[in-house]
C-alpha positions as CSV (number, residue, x, y, z in Angstrom):
1,M,145.4,248.3,28.6
2,L,145.5,246.8,31.9
3,L,144.1,248.8,35.0
4,P,146.1,249.0,38.0
5,P,145.3,246.3,40.3
6,N,143.5,248.4,43.0
7,I,141.1,249.8,40.3
8,N,140.2,246.2,39.2
9,M,139.4,245.2,42.8
10,K,137.3,248.5,43.3
11,I,135.4,247.5,40.1
12,L,135.0,243.8,41.4
13,L,133.8,244.9,44.7
14,T,131.2,247.4,43.1
15,L,129.9,244.6,40.9
16,L,129.7,242.3,43.9
17,A,127.7,244.9,45.9
18,I,125.4,245.6,42.9
19,T,124.8,242.0,42.5
20,L,124.0,241.3,46.1
21,S,121.6,244.3,46.3
22,F,119.7,243.1,43.1
23,T,119.4,239.6,44.5
24,S,118.0,240.9,47.8
25,A,115.7,243.1,45.9
26,L,114.3,240.1,43.9
27,K,113.8,238.1,46.9
28,A,111.8,240.7,48.6
29,A,109.5,241.2,45.6
30,D,108.8,237.5,45.3
31,P,105.1,237.2,45.1
32,T,104.9,233.4,45.8
33,K,102.3,232.5,48.4
34,P,103.6,229.8,50.8
35,Y,101.8,226.6,51.2
36,S,100.5,226.4,54.6
37,L,99.1,223.0,54.8
38,T,100.9,219.9,56.2
39,T,99.2,217.5,54.0
40,C,99.2,216.9,50.1
41,I,96.4,218.6,48.6
42,V,95.9,215.8,46.1
43,S,96.2,212.6,48.2
44,G,95.6,214.1,51.8
45,D,98.6,212.3,53.0
46,T,101.3,214.0,55.2
47,L,103.9,215.7,53.1
48,D,106.7,213.6,54.2
49,S,104.8,210.3,53.8
50,M,106.6,209.5,50.6
51,G,110.0,211.0,51.5
52,K,110.9,214.6,51.0
53,P,107.9,216.7,49.6
54,V,107.9,217.9,46.0
55,V,107.5,221.7,45.8
56,V,106.0,223.5,42.7
57,V,104.8,227.0,42.1
58,Y,101.5,227.5,40.3
59,E,100.3,230.7,39.5
60,G,102.2,232.4,42.2
61,Q,101.0,229.7,44.9
62,E,103.6,227.4,46.3
63,I,102.2,223.8,46.4
64,K,103.9,220.7,48.2
65,F,103.0,217.4,47.2
66,C,103.8,214.0,48.9
67,C,105.2,212.6,45.5
68,K,105.5,213.2,41.8
69,R,102.5,211.2,40.8
70,C,100.2,213.8,42.6
71,I,101.7,216.5,40.4
72,K,100.2,214.7,37.4
73,K,96.9,214.4,39.1
74,F,97.0,218.0,40.0
75,N,97.9,219.0,36.5
76,A,94.7,217.1,35.2
77,N,92.5,219.6,37.2
78,P,94.4,222.5,38.7
79,A,91.4,224.7,39.4
80,K,89.8,222.0,41.6
81,Y,92.9,221.8,43.7
82,M,93.6,225.6,43.8
83,K,90.0,225.9,45.1
84,D,90.7,223.2,47.8
85,I,93.9,225.1,48.9
86,E,91.7,228.3,49.2
87,I,89.1,226.4,51.3
88,A,91.6,224.7,53.5
89,K,93.3,228.0,54.1
90,S,90.2,229.8,55.1
91,K,89.3,226.8,57.4
92,K,92.7,227.1,59.0
93,S,92.3,230.8,59.7
94,S,88.9,230.5,61.2
């Protein structure tokens, strides 16, 4: 059985409103910490030195690399680079 057109539109608008509010709630709850450095944590080069920076989220921390090759180096020893990020952030805030 088909519903009258005005009811279909009401259902559609309600679903749209629910979807938009859910999406907004997800964005607000995003615990990802932004990457505040202007250089690649692996190479030390400026983020745009090899074109557009490559962005990865690792354990809730956004990390920007100058190139994909640096991601491989990061993955070989992520604890070292995560510590380096924390040190760099603390120096920046001092």
